[in-house]
Every structure is written in structure tokens, then in C-alpha cells.
Short mmCIF file of the C-alpha atoms (twelve columns), coordinates in Angstrom:
data_MODEL
# 
_entry.id   MODEL 
# 
loop_
_atom_site.group_PDB 
_atom_site.id 
_atom_site.type_symbol 
_atom_site.label_atom_id 
_atom_site.label_alt_id 
_atom_site.label_comp_id 
_atom_site.label_asym_id 
_atom_site.label_seq_id 
_atom_site.Cartn_x 
_atom_site.Cartn_y 
_atom_site.Cartn_z 
_atom_site.pdbx_PDB_model_num 
ATOM 1   C CA . MET A 1   0.000  0.000  0.000   1 
ATOM 2   C CA . ILE A 2   1.401  3.414  -0.990  1 
ATOM 3   C CA . SER A 3   1.313  5.972  1.792   1 
ATOM 4   C CA . GLU A 4   -0.646 9.209  1.429   1 
ATOM 5   C CA . TRP A 5   2.635  11.158 1.719   1 
ATOM 6   C CA . PHE A 6   4.190  9.256  -1.162  1 
ATOM 7   C CA . GLN A 7   1.121  9.768  -3.349  1 
ATOM 8   C CA . ARG A 8   1.370  13.547 -2.863  1 
ATOM 9   C CA . VAL A 9   5.130  13.686 -3.361  1 
ATOM 10  C CA . GLY A 10  5.094  11.172 -6.216  1 
ATOM 11  C CA . SER A 11  2.907  13.180 -8.613  1 
ATOM 12  C CA . SER A 12  4.361  14.373 -11.920 1 
ATOM 13  C CA . VAL A 13  4.590  18.013 -10.887 1 
ATOM 14  C CA . PRO A 14  4.349  19.640 -7.458  1 
ATOM 15  C CA . ARG A 15  1.355  21.727 -6.498  1 
ATOM 16  C CA . GLY A 16  1.771  25.329 -7.637  1 
ATOM 17  C CA . PHE A 17  4.357  24.386 -10.276 1 
ATOM 18  C CA . SER A 18  2.181  25.402 -13.236 1 
ATOM 19  C CA . ARG A 19  2.090  29.040 -12.150 1 
ATOM 20  C CA . TYR A 20  5.862  29.352 -12.074 1 
ATOM 21  C CA . PHE A 21  6.269  27.259 -15.217 1 
ATOM 22  C CA . ILE A 22  4.146  29.802 -17.103 1 
ATOM 23  C CA . LEU A 23  6.022  32.786 -15.672 1 
ATOM 24  C CA . GLU A 24  9.356  31.189 -16.559 1 
ATOM 25  C CA . LEU A 25  8.218  30.354 -20.084 1 
ATOM 26  C CA . LEU A 26  6.853  33.849 -20.700 1 
ATOM 27  C CA . LYS A 27  10.212 35.372 -19.699 1 
ATOM 28  C CA . LYS A 28  11.545 34.137 -23.029 1 
ATOM 29  C CA . LYS A 29  8.728  35.310 -25.347 1 
ATOM 30  C CA . PRO A 30  4.929  35.634 -25.542 1 
ATOM 31  C CA . HIS A 31  2.929  32.404 -25.971 1 
ATOM 32  C CA . THR A 32  -0.687 31.384 -26.479 1 
ATOM 33  C CA . GLY A 33  -2.353 29.049 -24.017 1 
ATOM 34  C CA . LYS A 34  -2.073 26.194 -26.510 1 
ATOM 35  C CA . GLU A 35  1.627  26.890 -27.025 1 
ATOM 36  C CA . ILE A 36  2.140  26.738 -23.249 1 
ATOM 37  C CA . ILE A 37  0.394  23.360 -23.073 1 
ATOM 38  C CA . ASP A 38  2.309  22.005 -26.079 1 
ATOM 39  C CA . TYR A 39  5.636  23.195 -24.660 1 
ATOM 40  C CA . ALA A 40  4.934  21.508 -21.295 1 
ATOM 41  C CA . VAL A 41  4.126  18.208 -23.024 1 
ATOM 42  C CA . GLU A 42  7.208  18.484 -25.255 1 
ATOM 43  C CA . GLN A 43  9.624  19.401 -22.442 1 
ATOM 44  C CA . SER A 44  8.355  16.625 -20.163 1 
ATOM 45  C CA . ASN A 45  8.442  14.029 -22.955 1 
ATOM 46  C CA . GLY A 46  4.704  13.560 -22.533 1 
ATOM 47  C CA . ILE A 47  4.850  12.864 -18.775 1 
ATOM 48  C CA . TRP A 48  3.072  16.117 -17.877 1 
ATOM 49  C CA . LYS A 49  0.053  17.026 -19.995 1 
ATOM 50  C CA . PRO A 50  -1.560 20.103 -18.431 1 
ATOM 51  C CA . SER A 51  -5.180 20.417 -19.499 1 
ATOM 52  C CA . PRO A 52  -6.814 23.563 -20.865 1 
ATOM 53  C CA . GLY A 53  -8.921 23.426 -17.680 1 
ATOM 54  C CA . LEU A 54  -5.726 24.019 -15.688 1 
ATOM 55  C CA . ILE A 55  -3.881 26.465 -17.948 1 
ATOM 56  C CA . TYR A 56  -6.612 28.895 -19.022 1 
ATOM 57  C CA . PRO A 57  -8.036 29.606 -15.544 1 
ATOM 58  C CA . LEU A 58  -4.459 30.027 -14.316 1 
ATOM 59  C CA . LEU A 59  -3.755 32.497 -17.117 1 
ATOM 60  C CA . GLY A 60  -6.893 34.358 -16.019 1 
ATOM 61  C CA . ARG A 61  -5.612 34.573 -12.443 1 
ATOM 62  C CA . LEU A 62  -2.207 35.776 -13.635 1 
ATOM 63  C CA . LEU A 63  -3.992 38.451 -15.719 1 
ATOM 64  C CA . ASP A 64  -6.071 39.493 -12.685 1 
ATOM 65  C CA . GLU A 65  -2.904 39.734 -10.569 1 
ATOM 66  C CA . GLY A 66  -1.261 41.956 -13.181 1 
ATOM 67  C CA . LEU A 67  1.608  39.510 -13.752 1 
ATOM 68  C CA . ILE A 68  0.808  38.968 -17.424 1 
ATOM 69  C CA . GLU A 69  -1.090 40.749 -20.167 1 
ATOM 70  C CA . GLU A 70  -2.652 39.618 -23.413 1 
ATOM 71  C CA . THR A 71  -1.203 40.930 -26.662 1 
ATOM 72  C CA . LYS A 72  -3.237 41.927 -29.708 1 
ATOM 73  C CA . ASP A 73  -2.482 38.592 -31.372 1 
ATOM 74  C CA . GLY A 74  -3.868 36.588 -28.422 1 
ATOM 75  C CA . LYS A 75  -0.565 35.702 -26.817 1 
ATOM 76  C CA . TYR A 76  0.362  36.268 -23.198 1 
ATOM 77  C CA . GLN A 77  3.426  38.176 -22.073 1 
ATOM 78  C CA . LEU A 78  4.914  39.224 -18.752 1 
ATOM 79  C CA . THR A 79  4.234  42.658 -17.331 1 
ATOM 80  C CA . LYS A 80  6.896  44.541 -15.356 1 
ATOM 81  C CA . LYS A 81  5.355  43.130 -12.167 1 
ATOM 82  C CA . GLY A 82  5.438  39.630 -13.688 1 
ATOM 83  C CA . ALA A 83  9.085  40.001 -14.679 1 
ATOM 84  C CA . ASP A 84  9.945  41.154 -11.135 1 
ATOM 85  C CA . THR A 85  8.079  38.186 -9.670  1 
ATOM 86  C CA . ALA A 86  9.878  35.795 -12.025 1 
ATOM 87  C CA . ALA A 87  13.223 37.324 -11.000 1 
ATOM 88  C CA . ASP A 88  12.355 36.804 -7.315  1 
ATOM 89  C CA . VAL A 89  11.514 33.179 -8.057  1 
ATOM 90  C CA . ASP A 90  14.915 32.794 -9.748  1 
ATOM 91  C CA . LYS A 91  16.698 34.076 -6.610  1 
ATOM 92  C CA . VAL A 92  14.808 31.696 -4.344  1 
ATOM 93  C CA . ASN A 93  15.398 28.883 -6.840  1 
ATOM 94  C CA . ASP A 94  19.168 29.424 -6.720  1 
ATOM 95  C CA . ILE A 95  19.209 29.295 -2.921  1 
ATOM 96  C CA . VAL A 96  17.022 26.182 -2.786  1 
ATOM 97  C CA . LYS A 97  19.182 24.446 -5.429  1 
ATOM 98  C CA . LYS A 98  22.302 25.032 -3.338  1 
ATOM 99  C CA . GLN A 99  20.624 23.730 -0.193  1 
ATOM 100 C CA . LEU A 100 19.187 20.671 -1.935  1 
ATOM 101 C CA . ASP A 101 22.559 19.878 -3.475  1 
ATOM 102 C CA . VAL A 102 24.076 19.678 0.003   1 
ATOM 103 C CA . LEU A 103 21.174 17.619 1.365   1 
ATOM 104 C CA . PHE A 104 21.220 15.111 -1.499  1 
ATOM 105 C CA . ARG A 105 24.953 14.577 -0.947  1 
ATOM 106 C CA . LEU A 106 24.190 13.424 2.599   1 
ATOM 107 C CA . GLY A 107 22.552 10.183 1.474   1 
ATOM 108 C CA . ASN A 108 19.103 8.923  2.430   1 
ATOM 109 C CA . ILE A 109 18.726 11.134 5.507   1 
ATOM 110 C CA . GLY A 110 19.531 14.192 3.413   1 
ATOM 111 C CA . ARG A 111 17.058 13.089 0.755   1 
ATOM 112 C CA . PHE A 112 14.328 12.707 3.365   1 
ATOM 113 C CA . VAL A 113 15.040 16.182 4.742   1 
ATOM 114 C CA . ALA A 114 15.097 17.572 1.188   1 
ATOM 115 C CA . MET A 115 11.730 16.005 0.365   1 
ATOM 116 C CA . ASP A 116 10.266 17.423 3.570   1 
ATOM 117 C CA . LEU A 117 11.688 20.845 2.702   1 
ATOM 118 C CA . LEU A 118 10.235 20.685 -0.801  1 
ATOM 119 C CA . GLU A 119 6.806  19.772 0.549   1 
ATOM 120 C CA . LYS A 120 6.906  22.709 2.967   1 
ATOM 121 C CA . ILE A 121 8.006  25.085 0.211   1 
ATOM 122 C CA . ALA A 122 5.218  23.880 -2.083  1 
ATOM 123 C CA . THR A 123 2.634  24.326 0.667   1 
ATOM 124 C CA . MET A 124 3.901  27.796 1.507   1 
ATOM 125 C CA . GLY A 125 3.918  28.744 -2.178  1 
ATOM 126 C CA . SER A 126 0.330  27.591 -2.624  1 
ATOM 127 C CA . ILE A 127 -0.845 29.546 0.399   1 
ATOM 128 C CA . LEU A 128 0.974  32.665 -0.765  1 
ATOM 129 C CA . SER A 129 -0.291 32.338 -4.317  1 
ATOM 130 C CA . SER A 130 -3.888 32.167 -3.174  1 
ATOM 131 C CA . ASN A 131 -3.517 35.082 -0.718  1 
ATOM 132 C CA . MET A 132 -1.252 37.358 -2.780  1 
ATOM 133 C CA . THR A 133 -4.121 39.075 -4.592  1 
ATOM 134 C CA . ASN A 134 -5.774 39.968 -1.277  1 
ATOM 135 C CA . MET A 135 -2.648 41.525 0.246   1 
ATOM 136 C CA . THR A 136 -2.183 45.293 0.285   1 
ATOM 137 C CA . ASP A 137 0.972  46.902 -1.095  1 
ATOM 138 C CA . GLU A 138 2.112  47.492 2.493   1 
ATOM 139 C CA . GLU A 139 1.572  43.824 3.399   1 
ATOM 140 C CA . ASN A 140 3.435  42.759 0.253   1 
ATOM 141 C CA . ALA A 141 6.355  45.037 1.162   1 
ATOM 142 C CA . LYS A 142 6.476  43.670 4.735   1 
ATOM 143 C CA . TYR A 143 6.342  40.097 3.500   1 
ATOM 144 C CA . ARG A 144 9.041  40.746 0.910   1 
ATOM 145 C CA . LYS A 145 11.289 42.265 3.598   1 
ATOM 146 C CA . PHE A 146 10.636 39.266 5.863   1 
ATOM 147 C CA . LEU A 147 11.596 36.816 3.093   1 
ATOM 148 C CA . GLU A 148 14.712 38.787 2.185   1 
ATOM 149 C CA . ASN A 149 15.798 38.776 5.843   1 
ATOM 150 C CA . GLU A 150 15.192 35.031 6.120   1 
ATOM 151 C CA . LEU A 151 17.188 34.367 2.950   1 
ATOM 152 C CA . LYS A 152 19.986 36.563 4.285   1 
ATOM 153 C CA . LYS A 153 20.053 34.513 7.518   1 
ATOM 154 C CA . ILE A 154 20.287 31.297 5.500   1 
ATOM 155 C CA . ASP A 155 23.139 32.706 3.416   1 
ATOM 156 C CA . GLU A 156 25.004 33.824 6.546   1 
ATOM 157 C CA . LYS A 157 24.491 30.444 8.210   1 
ATOM 158 C CA . ASN A 158 25.742 28.622 5.097   1 
ATOM 159 C CA . ALA A 159 28.746 30.947 4.851   1 
ATOM 160 C CA . LYS A 160 29.651 30.208 8.475   1 
ATOM 161 C CA . LYS A 161 29.343 26.459 7.868   1 
ATOM 162 C CA . LYS A 162 31.524 26.661 4.784   1 
ATOM 163 C CA . GLY A 163 34.067 28.705 6.712   1 
ATOM 164 C CA . LYS A 164 34.209 26.046 9.420   1 
ATOM 165 C CA . GLU A 165 34.486 23.252 6.856   1 
ATOM 166 C CA . ILE A 166 37.384 24.975 5.183   1 
ATOM 167 C CA . LYS A 167 39.212 25.406 8.515   1 
ATOM 168 C CA . ILE A 168 38.699 21.739 9.431   1 
ATOM 169 C CA . GLU A 169 39.888 20.388 6.101   1 
# 
């Protein structure tokens, strides 16, 4: 019997992934909804086949949030706000990649911790995505500052660890 945890973690794409996939794709050039779906299928070798029922409502939410806009030819492109959001995601992505690299090098225990971390990040991302449109500019600024401070703490902690490792070796 497969555990409930494994069923959630074992899906093709994590919850909330589609949103960031679209933002990342639109950084390169404008696309139609169909082009987004086709690209996802192509890039995943057919493993992930997002339905129009997933993509088009998501595009509508991204339009409502001001992250994307529709062009005259029916394609979607990033707005300035969308490009800034995508850049923030890139920064977080770089930090998480570095942390996961260390965890995966630690064997099975590290993998377990990494999977737990990924699940927490996905949950937090989903909560934020659903609440972001209801937050005021002041709340967004406070939250952004909080996240930047937390990332700074992580960087400082990692720098200290690396400094100690270098001294020991």
C-alpha cells in the first residue's frame, strides 16, 4: 500500500508548479495558451500534460494579478510586475538548489530532509499564491522584507558552515 505522503510527493509536478512554469516560459517570449500546453508536453516528454482546464483559468488569475497581459495577437506576455516576480523566483530557486545539493549529498537522511523541505516550500507557495491578490501593497512590502531577511540569515548560516568546513579540512 502506498502511503498518502508518497502519493502527494510522487505526482508528476508539485502543487503550484504550473504558475511558475508559465512565468518562466513567458520570460523568453509571448505564448498562447495552446503553445504553453504544447511546450509543457514536449519538455516533459509527454509525462506532464496540463489540461486547458488548468492552464486557461491560471492564465486568467495571472492576468487578474497583473503579472501577465494579453497581446493583440492573443498571446500572453509578462508585465513589469510579472518580470519582477519571475526574477524573485529565480533568486529563491538558486538558494534552494544550493541547499538541496548539500542535502542530497548526505545520502538517504539528506534526501528525506530535502523532500520534507520541498513539501513545505510547495505548501507555503500555494498559500501565498492564493492570498497574494488579497494583500495590500504594504503587506506585500512587509512580507518581501521578511523573506529577504530570512534568505539573508540562510546565506550567513551557510557561509559560516563553509568557513568552518574549510578550517577543518
